[in-house]
N, C-alpha and C positions, 0 to 999 in steps of 0.2 A: 504493500500500500504506500510506503514511503516513496518509492521510485515513481509511482503514478502521480502522487502529489507533487513531487519535484518536477516532473514533466509538465504538469498543469501550470505550475508556477512559472516555468520558463516560457511556456506558450503565452500566458497572460502578460508576462513582462515584455515580450517581443511583439505583442499584438497592438497595432496602431490604435490610439485612442484609449487604450486600457492601461498599458504599461504598469508601473508600480502602483498606480491608483487602484488597480484590481488585484495585483499579485500579493501585495502586503496584506490586505484584508483576508484574502484567501488563505495565505500562510498562517495568519493568526487565528482566524475564526473557523476554518474548515479543515485544514490539513493537520496531520500529526506533527508537523515540523515546527510550527509556531514561530516565535520571535527569533529563534536562531537562524532563520532564513533571511532575515532583513539585510545583513551585510552582503549576502550572495545576490539578492534581488537588486540592491544598489549597484553592485559591480556589473551585473548583467545589463542594467539600464544605462550605465555609463558606457559600456562597450557598445551597446546598441546605438547610442548617439554618435559615437566615433565611426562606426560602420556606415551609418546614414550620411554623415558629413563627408567621409572619404568617398563614398559611392557617388555622391552628387558632384564632387570635384573631378572624378574620373570618367563617369559614364553618362552624365546628363546630356551632353551635346549629341551623343549617338541616339538617345531615346527621343529627344526633341525633334528629330527628323520625321517621326511618326506623328501625323496630323492630330489624331485623337489624343495622344499623350501630351502634345504641345498645348492643346486647348485646355485640357484638365490642369496641366501644370500652371498655365497662365492664371486660371481662376484661383488655384490654391495660393499662388504667389501674391496675388492681390489681397487675398484674405489675411495671409500671414503678415504682409507689409503693414496692413491697417492695424492689426492687433499688436505687433511687436515694435513698430516704429517708435512709439512714445517711450518705451522702456530703453531701447537701444540707443536712440539718438541722444537721450538725456544722460544715461548712465553707462553706456558702453558695455564692457564685459559683465559688470555687476547687473546692469539692466537685462542682459540676455540671461544671466543666471536666475534672476527673479522671474523672468518670463517662463523659463524651463521649470522653475520651482513651484509655480502656482499649480496646484493639483486639480485643475479644472479642465473640462473638455476644450480642445483647441490649443492647449499648451502641452509641454512635455518635450522629450528628446527628439521626436520626429519633427515637430514644428520648430523646435529650437535649432536643430541642425539646418533646416531649410532657411530659417531666418538668418543664421550665421553665414550661410552660403550667399544669400541674397545681399546681405549688407557687407560682404567681403571680409569676414573675419579670418584671421590667420589661424592655422591649425592649433597652435599653442594657446591662443586666446579662447578659441572654442573649447578646448580641453578644460581650461580653468572654469569657464562658465558652465560647462556640462557637469563637471564634478560638483561644483557648488550648488547648481540648480537641482541636480538629482538628490543631493544630500538634504536640501531644503524640503523638496517634495516628500522624500522618504520620512523625514522627521515629522512633517505636518500630518501625513496620512497615518503614521504610527500613533501619534498623539491623539488624533480623532478616534481611531479604533479603540485604543486603550481607555480613553476618556469615556467612550460609550459603554465599555465593559464596567467601568467604575460607576457610572451614573445608574446603570440598570442592575447593579450588584451581581454581575455575572462573574464566574470564575474562569480563569485561563486554564 
């Protein structure tokens, strides 16, 4: 059962829109693995961000030659620019970290990596923002889940 739960956690962590916002609650509330999985989830999420950022830098030009992908990409870019611009233009790397760290739909490492790519972040600066942002999101999600346990007098 532990290996199944581990696989579910990895899938949730890598799934766009869910990421650690889903895998941390799953680890704590459902799986037998519990809080001990949080460092692994954070590491997986950081690695995911780096893979996405690297992939955008390497292969985006190739995929944009396909009309439907270019159309979808342009819509996503407009949405990401609108959401991330206020954070990034004002605060730079810290702003991107905050954008990644807000555990709400439309933020996270997928969107953060795209925002970093759009705004021309260097790999080193994205890595800093990615690590800080994922840490912020992980802390917030964990605190919310554990607070809920406390409020409802549930036992871990």
